[in-house]
The first five atom37 places (N, CA, C, CB, O) and aatype in JSON, in Angstrom:
{
  "aatype": [20, 20, 20, 20, 20, 20, 20, 20, 20, 20, 20, 20, 20, 20, 20, 20, 20, 20, 20, 20, 20, 20, 20, 20, 20, 20, 20, 20, 20, 20, 20, 20, 20, 20, 20, 20, 20, 20, 20, 20, 20, 20, 20, 20, 20, 20, 20, 20, 20, 20, 20, 20, 20, 20, 20, 20, 20, 20, 20, 20, 20, 20, 20, 20, 20],
  "atom_mask": [
    [1, 1, 1, 1, 1],
    [1, 1, 1, 1, 1],
    [1, 1, 1, 1, 1],
    [1, 1, 1, 1, 1],
    [1, 1, 1, 1, 1],
    [1, 1, 1, 1, 1],
    [1, 1, 1, 1, 1],
    [1, 1, 1, 1, 1],
    [1, 1, 1, 1, 1],
    [1, 1, 1, 1, 1],
    [1, 1, 1, 1, 1],
    [1, 1, 1, 1, 1],
    [1, 1, 1, 1, 1],
    [1, 1, 1, 1, 1],
    [1, 1, 1, 1, 1],
    [1, 1, 1, 1, 1],
    [1, 1, 1, 1, 1],
    [1, 1, 1, 1, 1],
    [1, 1, 1, 1, 1],
    [1, 1, 1, 1, 1],
    [1, 1, 1, 1, 1],
    [1, 1, 1, 1, 1],
    [1, 1, 1, 1, 1],
    [1, 1, 1, 1, 1],
    [1, 1, 1, 1, 1],
    [1, 1, 1, 1, 1],
    [1, 1, 1, 1, 1],
    [1, 1, 1, 1, 1],
    [1, 1, 1, 1, 1],
    [1, 1, 1, 1, 1],
    [1, 1, 1, 1, 1],
    [1, 1, 1, 1, 1],
    [1, 1, 1, 1, 1],
    [1, 1, 1, 1, 1],
    [1, 1, 1, 1, 1],
    [1, 1, 1, 1, 1],
    [1, 1, 1, 1, 1],
    [1, 1, 1, 1, 1],
    [1, 1, 1, 1, 1],
    [1, 1, 1, 1, 1],
    [1, 1, 1, 1, 1],
    [1, 1, 1, 1, 1],
    [1, 1, 1, 1, 1],
    [1, 1, 1, 1, 1],
    [1, 1, 1, 1, 1],
    [1, 1, 1, 1, 1],
    [1, 1, 1, 1, 1],
    [1, 1, 1, 1, 1],
    [1, 1, 1, 1, 1],
    [1, 1, 1, 1, 1],
    [1, 1, 1, 1, 1],
    [1, 1, 1, 1, 1],
    [1, 1, 1, 1, 1],
    [1, 1, 1, 1, 1],
    [1, 1, 1, 1, 1],
    [1, 1, 1, 1, 1],
    [1, 1, 1, 1, 1],
    [1, 1, 1, 1, 1],
    [1, 1, 1, 1, 1],
    [1, 1, 1, 1, 1],
    [1, 1, 1, 1, 1],
    [1, 1, 1, 1, 1],
    [1, 1, 1, 1, 1],
    [1, 1, 1, 1, 1],
    [1, 1, 1, 1, 1]
  ],
  "atom_positions": [
    [[3.4, 6.45, -10.32], [3.51, 5.43, -9.75], [2.83, 5.48, -8.39], [4.76, 5.14, -9.76], [3.19, 4.71, -7.5]],
    [[2.14, 6.13, -8.26], [1.41, 6.48, -7.27], [-0.24, 5.63, -7.58], [1.45, 8.23, -7.24], [-1.06, 5.03, -6.89]],
    [[-0.1, 5.96, -8.89], [-1.86, 5.13, -9.14], [-1.44, 3.8, -9.38], [-3.01, 5.69, -10.7], [-2.35, 2.97, -9.36]],
    [[0.03, 3.26, -9.68], [0.52, 1.53, -9.7], [0.03, 0.9, -8.42], [2.36, 1.24, -9.75], [-0.8, -0.01, -8.32]],
    [[0.73, 1.57, -7.37], [1.06, 1.49, -6.1], [-0.77, 1.04, -5.52], [1.92, 3.16, -5.51], [-1.19, -0.04, -5.08]],
    [[-1.44, 2.21, -5.73], [-2.77, 2.29, -5.43], [-4.15, 1.53, -6.09], [-2.89, 3.49, -5.56], [-5.3, 1.65, -5.69]],
    [[-3.62, 0.62, -7.33], [-4.26, 0.21, -8.04], [-4.9, -1.02, -7.76], [-3.7, 0.27, -8.89], [-4.25, -2.06, -7.78]],
    [[-6.39, -0.98, -7.45], [-6.94, -2.45, -7.05], [-7.07, -3.75, -7.91], [-8.23, -2.27, -6.67], [-7.85, -3.74, -8.87]],
    [[-6.49, -4.64, -7.68], [-6.17, -5.92, -8.32], [-7.16, -6.67, -7.82], [-4.8, -6.52, -8.08], [-7.17, -6.67, -6.59]],
    [[-8.41, -7.62, -8.6], [-9.22, -8.39, -8.17], [-8.92, -9.76, -8.72], [-10.44, -7.89, -8.42], [-8.71, -9.84, -9.93]],
    [[-8.87, -10.89, -7.96], [-8.88, -11.75, -8.44], [-9.3, -12.95, -7.54], [-7.87, -11.71, -9.0], [-9.0, -12.94, -6.35]],
    [[-10.0, -14.02, -8.11], [-10.28, -15.17, -7.57], [-8.82, -16.53, -6.81], [-11.15, -15.66, -8.87], [-8.1, -17.33, -7.41]],
    [[-8.94, -16.24, -5.51], [-7.85, -17.24, -5.25], [-7.99, -18.75, -5.65], [-7.62, -17.22, -3.84], [-7.09, -19.59, -5.59]],
    [[-9.19, -18.91, -6.03], [-9.43, -20.37, -6.55], [-9.28, -20.57, -7.78], [-10.64, -20.86, -6.35], [-9.75, -21.58, -8.31]],
    [[-8.72, -19.83, -8.35], [-8.26, -19.88, -9.71], [-6.78, -20.31, -9.58], [-8.45, -18.46, -10.48], [-6.3, -20.87, -10.56]],
    [[-6.01, -20.12, -8.49], [-4.9, -20.66, -8.61], [-4.67, -21.65, -7.62], [-4.0, -19.78, -8.63], [-3.52, -22.06, -7.52]],
    [[-5.55, -22.13, -6.88], [-4.93, -22.85, -5.82], [-6.74, -23.74, -5.45], [-3.99, -21.54, -4.35], [-7.78, -23.14, -5.71]],
    [[-6.73, -24.78, -5.01], [-8.28, -25.5, -4.38], [-8.2, -25.33, -3.22], [-8.66, -27.09, -4.54], [-7.17, -25.04, -2.59]],
    [[-9.4, -25.5, -2.76], [-9.49, -24.81, -1.01], [-9.27, -25.88, -0.4], [-11.01, -24.09, -0.32], [-9.28, -25.73, 0.82]],
    [[-8.97, -27.48, -0.93], [-8.28, -28.32, 0.05], [-6.59, -28.04, 0.34], [-8.51, -29.8, -0.49], [-5.95, -28.07, 1.39]],
    [[-6.15, -27.74, -1.15], [-4.55, -27.31, -1.1], [-4.45, -26.02, 0.09], [-3.96, -26.66, -2.9], [-3.62, -26.03, 0.99]],
    [[-5.38, -25.03, -0.09], [-5.53, -23.64, 0.71], [-5.42, -24.05, 2.13], [-7.01, -22.81, 0.46], [-4.46, -23.68, 2.81]],
    [[-6.79, -25.14, 2.83], [-6.6, -25.47, 3.82], [-5.08, -26.08, 4.41], [-7.55, -26.14, 3.85], [-4.55, -25.66, 5.44]],
    [[-4.5, -27.15, 3.53], [-3.15, -27.75, 4.06], [-2.43, -26.46, 4.01], [-2.37, -29.06, 3.12], [-2.23, -26.1, 5.17]],
    [[-1.99, -25.67, 3.23], [-0.79, -24.35, 3.64], [-1.56, -23.65, 4.59], [-0.24, -23.14, 2.26], [-0.73, -22.97, 5.19]],
    [[-2.65, -23.43, 5.05], [-2.79, -22.52, 6.1], [-2.46, -23.65, 7.43], [-4.45, -21.71, 6.07], [-1.99, -23.08, 8.41]],
    [[-2.56, -24.6, 7.53], [-2.18, -25.28, 8.41], [-1.06, -25.23, 9.1], [-2.27, -26.12, 8.09], [-0.99, -25.27, 10.32]],
    [[0.13, -25.12, 8.11], [1.46, -24.84, 8.18], [1.85, -23.92, 9.64], [1.81, -24.07, 6.79], [1.03, -23.03, 9.84]],
    [[2.47, -23.96, 10.2], [3.45, -23.15, 11.35], [3.51, -22.09, 11.14], [4.8, -23.42, 11.53], [3.99, -22.05, 10.01]],
    [[3.28, -20.86, 11.55], [3.96, -19.44, 11.5], [5.04, -19.59, 12.66], [2.81, -18.06, 11.79], [5.92, -18.73, 12.65]],
    [[5.09, -20.38, 13.48], [6.05, -20.19, 14.68], [6.48, -21.67, 14.71], [5.32, -19.56, 16.22], [5.74, -22.64, 14.51]],
    [[7.66, -21.69, 14.98], [8.27, -22.9, 15.96], [9.02, -22.23, 17.09], [9.39, -23.98, 15.15], [9.43, -21.06, 17.09]],
    [[9.21, -23.5, 18.45], [9.84, -23.07, 19.33], [11.77, -23.86, 19.17], [8.79, -23.44, 20.68], [12.16, -24.98, 18.86]],
    [[12.37, -22.81, 19.51], [13.5, -23.51, 19.31], [14.15, -22.63, 20.78], [14.29, -23.35, 17.56], [14.01, -21.43, 21.04]],
    [[14.87, -23.7, 21.58], [15.73, -23.19, 22.8], [14.4, -22.5, 23.71], [17.15, -21.89, 22.27], [14.81, -21.64, 24.5]],
    [[13.27, -22.67, 23.74], [12.47, -22.16, 24.61], [12.12, -20.54, 24.17], [13.16, -22.36, 25.99], [12.01, -19.55, 24.91]],
    [[12.0, -20.65, 22.78], [11.85, -19.17, 22.07], [10.8, -19.39, 21.06], [13.3, -18.56, 21.29], [10.74, -20.53, 20.59]],
    [[10.1, -18.65, 20.71], [8.96, -18.78, 19.44], [10.12, -17.63, 18.24], [6.75, -17.83, 20.04], [10.68, -16.53, 18.34]],
    [[9.98, -18.83, 17.08], [10.53, -17.71, 15.88], [9.63, -17.95, 14.82], [12.2, -17.93, 15.27], [8.99, -19.0, 14.68]],
    [[9.59, -17.03, 14.12], [9.02, -17.08, 12.88], [9.34, -17.95, 11.76], [9.11, -16.04, 12.49], [10.48, -18.4, 11.63]],
    [[8.19, -18.26, 10.77], [9.0, -19.38, 9.75], [8.17, -18.62, 8.92], [8.91, -21.31, 9.8], [7.01, -18.29, 9.16]],
    [[8.97, -18.3, 7.72], [8.67, -17.77, 6.6], [8.99, -18.64, 5.31], [9.29, -16.56, 6.61], [10.11, -18.92, 4.88]],
    [[7.62, -19.05, 4.76], [7.58, -19.93, 3.44], [7.6, -18.86, 2.0], [5.97, -20.96, 3.49], [7.03, -17.78, 1.79]],
    [[8.55, -19.71, 1.1], [8.89, -19.38, -0.14], [9.09, -20.32, -1.4], [9.91, -18.79, 0.06], [9.35, -21.51, -1.18]],
    [[9.02, -20.03, -2.23], [9.43, -21.1, -3.41], [10.75, -20.47, -3.69], [8.35, -21.2, -4.89], [10.8, -19.24, -3.61]],
    [[11.84, -21.16, -4.03], [13.23, -20.7, -4.48], [13.02, -21.6, -6.04], [14.78, -21.27, -3.22], [12.37, -22.64, -6.17]],
    [[13.9, -20.76, -7.28], [14.11, -21.31, -8.45], [15.56, -21.89, -8.74], [13.74, -20.36, -9.37], [16.47, -21.07, -8.88]],
    [[15.78, -23.01, -8.81], [17.07, -23.87, -8.61], [17.07, -24.99, -9.9], [17.02, -24.72, -6.95], [16.46, -26.05, -9.92]],
    [[17.86, -24.49, -10.86], [18.41, -25.36, -12.04], [16.97, -25.86, -12.62], [19.55, -26.76, -11.5], [16.72, -27.02, -12.96]],
    [[15.96, -24.6, -12.66], [14.77, -24.59, -13.78], [13.86, -25.18, -12.83], [14.97, -25.51, -15.34], [12.74, -25.33, -13.32]],
    [[13.97, -25.53, -11.77], [12.55, -26.08, -10.82], [12.3, -25.19, -9.68], [12.75, -27.67, -10.08], [13.16, -24.47, -9.18]],
    [[11.04, -25.29, -9.27], [10.6, -24.87, -7.98], [10.73, -25.34, -6.86], [9.66, -24.76, -7.95], [9.89, -26.23, -6.71]],
    [[11.49, -25.18, -5.78], [11.66, -25.77, -4.4], [11.11, -25.06, -3.7], [12.86, -25.98, -3.86], [11.42, -23.87, -3.74]],
    [[10.06, -25.52, -2.79], [9.71, -25.04, -1.5], [10.57, -24.99, -0.46], [8.8, -25.67, -1.07], [11.17, -25.98, -0.05]],
    [[10.68, -23.81, 0.03], [11.53, -23.53, 1.41], [10.42, -22.95, 2.87], [12.83, -22.09, 0.93], [9.32, -22.4, 2.93]],
    [[11.36, -23.38, 3.78], [10.9, -22.68, 4.95], [11.83, -22.13, 5.59], [10.25, -23.39, 5.79], [12.7, -22.91, 5.99]],
    [[12.01, -20.62, 5.94], [13.08, -20.2, 6.55], [12.53, -19.5, 8.04], [13.87, -19.22, 5.53], [11.53, -18.86, 8.35]],
    [[13.66, -19.94, 8.73], [13.45, -19.48, 9.87], [14.15, -18.19, 10.68], [13.58, -20.48, 10.42], [15.38, -18.1, 10.64]],
    [[13.62, -17.5, 11.19], [14.09, -15.85, 11.47], [14.92, -16.47, 12.89], [12.43, -14.32, 11.82], [14.27, -16.78, 13.89]],
    [[16.21, -16.58, 12.85], [16.64, -16.89, 13.97], [17.48, -15.61, 14.65], [17.38, -18.13, 13.77], [18.29, -14.94, 14.02]],
    [[17.09, -15.38, 16.22], [17.55, -14.21, 16.57], [18.63, -14.07, 17.22], [16.81, -13.67, 17.11], [18.92, -14.94, 18.04]],
    [[19.53, -12.88, 17.0], [20.73, -12.77, 17.21], [21.14, -13.71, 18.67], [20.98, -11.22, 17.24], [20.25, -13.92, 19.49]],
    [[22.26, -14.15, 18.85], [22.71, -15.0, 19.72], [23.33, -13.51, 20.68], [23.86, -16.34, 18.99], [23.91, -12.5, 20.28]],
    [[22.93, -13.93, 22.01], [23.53, -13.04, 23.26], [24.05, -13.44, 24.15], [22.82, -12.39, 23.91], [23.44, -14.43, 24.56]],
    [[25.08, -13.19, 24.86], [26.22, -14.16, 25.77], [26.44, -13.37, 26.99], [27.85, -14.44, 24.97], [27.21, -13.78, 27.86]]
  ]
}
């Protein structure tokens, strides 16, 4: 298992995405402001009904009273 975890995997990112697409995705915000607080944004792909759907998830803080 250690060998697997420590294995070096080399690949060319441009085999998977064009430079233009990469720039577009890098321009997406990593945080948004909600009620004067910075909130992290996580991007992912969900599989629903055989389709890949892009999603953005916000990590909302717990409400304190």
